N, C-alpha and C positions, 0 to 999 in steps of 0.2 A: 437426770436433768442436764442438758448441755449449757455450759456457761459461756463458751465461745467456740470457734471452729476447731480448736485443738484440745479443749478441756471439758470434762464431764464429771458430774457428781452423782453417785449412786447410793442407795440405802435399801436395806431389805431385812427380812426375817425368815430364817430357814428352820424347819423342824422335821423330824422323821425318826425312824427306828434304825438302829445300827446293830448288825450281827457280825462278829468277827471270830473265826476259829483258826487256830494255829496248826498247820499241817507239818511244817518243818520250821527250824529256826531256833533262836535263843529264847530262854524262858523270860528274858526281859520284855519280850513282846507278848502282852497278855491276851487272853481270850475274854471277850465281853459282849454283852448284848443289852439293849435298852434304848430309851428315848434320848435324843439329842436335840437341843435348841440353841440357836445362835442368831444374834442380830449383828449387822455390820454396816459400816458406812465407808465408801471408797471414793477418793479423789484421784482422777487420772488425767495426765497431760501427755499428749502424743503429737509431736511435730516432725517425726521422722518421715522421710520421703518414700519408704518402702518397707514391707514386712520382711524383706530379705536383703541384707547388705545395703542399707540406706546410704545415700551419699552425704547426708547431714541430718541433724535433728536430735531432739531430746525426748526420751520417754521417762516419765516419773509417775509412780503410783504410790499412794499412801492409803493404807486400809487399817481401820480399827474394828476388831471383832470382839464380841462379848458373849461367852457361853454361860447361860443361866442354868443349864442342865446338861450333864453328860452321863453316859452309862457306866462309868468306871468308879467315880467317887462322888461324895457330896461336896457342895461348894461351887461357887462361880469363879470365873476368872476371865481376864481380858487380855487381848494381845494387839500390839501395834507393830505393823510391818510396812517398811518403806523400801522401794526398789527403783533403780534408775539405770539408764544406759544412754550414752551419747556417742554418735558417729561423725566421722569427718572424712571427706574425700581427700586422697593424696595422689598426686600425679595423674596419670590417665587411667582411671578406673580402680585404683587401689583404695582400701579403706583402713582407717585406724578406729578403734573403739575403746571405751572404758565403761565399766559398770560398777555399781556399788549398791549394796543392800544391808539392811540392818533390822532387827526385830527385838522386841522386849515383851515380857509377860507381867501381868498385874494380878493381884489376888492370891488365892490359895495356890499351893504347889501344883503345877500343871501335870496332869497324867501323861505318861510316856507317849501315847499315840498322838497327842496334841502339841508336843514340843516341836520347836523348829528343827528342821533336819538339813544337814549338809552332806554332800556326796553326789556325784553325777556330773554330767557335762556342764561346764562353766560354774559349777557350785562345789569346787574342790574335785575336779574331774579325774584326778588320779586315784581316787578312793571309791569304795563301793557306794552305791545309792543309799542315802539315809544312814551312812556309817556313823555320823556324829549328830547327837541330839542335845538340846538344851532349852532352857527357858528363854535364853537370849542368844543372839548370834550377830556376827559382823562378817561381811564378805566384800571383797574388792577384786577387781581383775582388769586386764587390759589385753588387747590383741591387735594383730595385723592381718589383713586380708589382701593377698597378692593376686591380682587378676591374671589368670592364665590364658583366657580366651572366652569363647562362648560356644554353646551347643548350636547345631543347625537350627534355623528358625522354627522348623516344624517340631523340634524336640524340646526346646526350652530356651534358657537365657544364659547368664554368665557362669563361669567356673572360677572358683577361688582356691588357692592354697591358703590354709589357715594356720596361724601360730598364736597361742594364747597362754597367759599365765594368770592363776587366781590364787588368793590367799584368804584365809578366814578362820573363824573359830566359832563353835557352838558350846555354850556353857550355861551352868545354873547360876553361878556367882562369879563376880569379877576375878577373885583370886584363883578360880579353877580354869580360867581361860587359857587355852594352849593354841598357839598359832600353827596352822597347817598351810602347806603350799603344794601346788601341782603345776605341771607344764604339759601342754598338749599341742599336737599339730596334725594336720590332715588335709582333706579335700572337701569342699562344699560346692554344690551346683544347684541351680534353679531349673527344674524340669517341668514338663507339662503336668506331671502328677504332684508337683510341689517340690520344696527343697529336699535334697538328698545329700547326706554327708557320711564320711568315714573318718575317724580320728583315733589316734593312740595318745594316751596320757600317762604321765609318770608322776608319782608322788615323791616327796622329799626323802623317803626312806628307801627308794629304789623300786617300789611296786609299780605295776602298770595295769592299765585297763584299755580295751579296744571297744569303740563305739561304731555301730552302723545305724544311722537314723533316717527316718523319713518324717518330715515335718520341720518346724522352725529349728534352725541349727546355729544361729548366732543370737546373742542375748539382746533381742529387740522387743520382746513381748513378755 
């Protein structure tokens, strides 16, 4: 349901069968199979001017999900997840942005595959994807996009050098929260086949990760 030009409200119910087998990886990732049922309601506001490096605008999404059945253990649980990002133009074509997200769980202890996960580009980008999991999480970040020019008109749009820092924690209880941070930089461009980017990120302990992505590359969606 559309509330106004920038805001919509959605609700739904999802059910199906889930089958997961572990080929490699740690034993903390379980194998399971069975029925899954979830209802959810989502409120979304989007006033950003573009899906790639907008000149201004706010994106804010709040979603509540309730699992009344999962294939791992008995018991229901709910989760509330909120995400946002804001952009602002600087100078002649540069951008600055900030993003924030947080989530919390309700009910019985959440099975591992359903916990919130951090790790990956703009979600503690110096760490492995889904490296940190917890019933709750907090995440914040900021970045600068320096416009380097643009591709020829037949090939696409603007090219940016990117610099971003993100900090956050995924945890089951407040006393177990441990802050993590990472810093990344690279190149992002809007091409005829969509956004393309390459970035290298470093975590606070000196580890690093390299990303090459096709698809949305800045935290706007």
